N, C-alpha and C positions, 0 to 999 in steps of 0.2 A: 400553745397554738399548734393545731394540726394542719398539715398541708392538705390532707384529704382523709376520708374515713374508710379506706380499704382496711381489711382485717389486719394487714401487717403494719399499719400505722396506728390504728385505734386499739389494737390489742393491749390490754393492761389498763386501759382508761377506767375500767370498773374498780380498779384498786385505789382510785383517787376520787371518791364520790363527792368530795368538797371542792374539787378543782373547778376553776372557771375555764370553760372550753371555748377557744377562739377559732372560728372557721368561717368560710364564706357561706352565706345564706343558701346559695344555690347548691353547694356541696351537701349541706345538711338535708335539703329538700330531696335531692336525687337519692341520697343514701337511705333516708327514711322510707322513700317509695320503692327502694330496691330496683331502680330502673336499670335497664341495660341488657335485657334478654335473659335467657335461661341460665347461662353460666354466670354472667356478671351479677345479675339480680339476686341469685341465690348463694353465690360463693364469695364475691368481692366484698359485699357489705354484710356485716353481721351485727344487727342492732343490739343483740344481747351484750355486745362489748361496750356500748355506751348508754344503755338504758338506765344505769344508776347515776349518770351525770345529771345534776339538777340545774346547773347554771351555765347557760350557753350565751355567748356573745356572737351574734351573727352579723356579717358585714356584706354589703352589696358588692357585686363583682366589678362595678364601674363607679365612676363619679368621684374618685379620689384625686390626689394631686399628682402632677408629673414628677418623675424622679429617675435620673440616670437612664433616660430613654423609655421608661415604662409610663403608660398613660394613666395608671390609676394605682397609687399606693395610699395607705392610710395608717394612722396611729391606731393602736389597739387600746380600748378603754381599760384604764386601770394599770397599764404597763408603762415602763419608761419610754420616752420618745425615741430612743434608739432602736426599739423593736417595731418593725413595720410589717404590715401585711401587703404582699404583692400578689394580687390575683393573677393566676396563671392558668391558661387553658392547656393543661398537661394531659396525662393519660386518662384522667377522669373527666376532663372537660370543664371542671369547676373547682379545681384545687387552687391553693394559694401557697405562698412560701414567704420566708423571711430570711433574706441573706444576712449573714453575720456582718457587722459593721465595725470599722475602726476609724476614728476621726471623721465620722460622717460619710465614709465611702465604703462600698462593698469590698469585703476582703476575701470572700469565697463564693463560689457559685454552685448551687445544687444542680443535679441533673435536670430536674424539671425546669429550673430557671434557664439553663443553657438551651434547652429545647425550645423554650418560648421565644428566645431572642433570635432564632434562625429565620 
């Protein structure tokens, strides 16, 4: 699962061409279109980092279940139920995250997750 497709998160994905990539549908759409102006469009997203990935699982940004104050979380197809996608409008506006869980409760909070809760 990728939180978003910025070069510093998607780099190395081409080394795993048989991986199933889980990401929000909106993030994939924005990244493929290289949206975001001259700098963001040409430098943030680098499609050559993911063009070898053949299997994508794309998830809508909304419509999931409520969980720990978040409006929309969802299971990821083919992964254990403890791994959840939490759509977060972080610095790309369409990224998602998956907080680590212990006994069904979040045990750590990523920077993007913390920003979304403010």
